[in-house]
Steps between C-alpha positions, in 0.01 A plus 500: 500500500710602203769653730487183723557272193159350528382638153681591178436859394651637182553867492352681202776710350464870562236456768468406863252217404554135510348213292421178679522197280191274506695181532573570866133519595300194580136434415403615854651843419788458743872466410608157412674344813825443302547867384716593798731204441521584122589861574766394754652253249491749212670769723769252605548423125537870411172496311286809527123507502459581120726205414317278741165591339651430156623154620159407641320608180746340265384191319633160586653326200519616142142445387329476844223707640575439855689749709689487814212680668279202419737274686484733799115498502504122478733462809827421328686746708837316503501504110437870499768558757749291312422701176573814689824367621594388151428855369756652742675786318 
């Protein structure tokens, strides 16, 4: 699934292991349906998996507790995709 762009896997430096961020897994234990689209958008923007994870875990606003991953879980996919496009390097 990682190779197919259906999951984000972040390689642990110096190993062959990958970490799979929790934000991409739904309450049913399956990948969130939007992950493939997020990965494709990030790749098109030149954003690697580690940076994508950092974006999804970053707080929204200066004093906010919400993260972009919260918007993803709540179904605000277009907002998350727009944020990824805005982070284009």
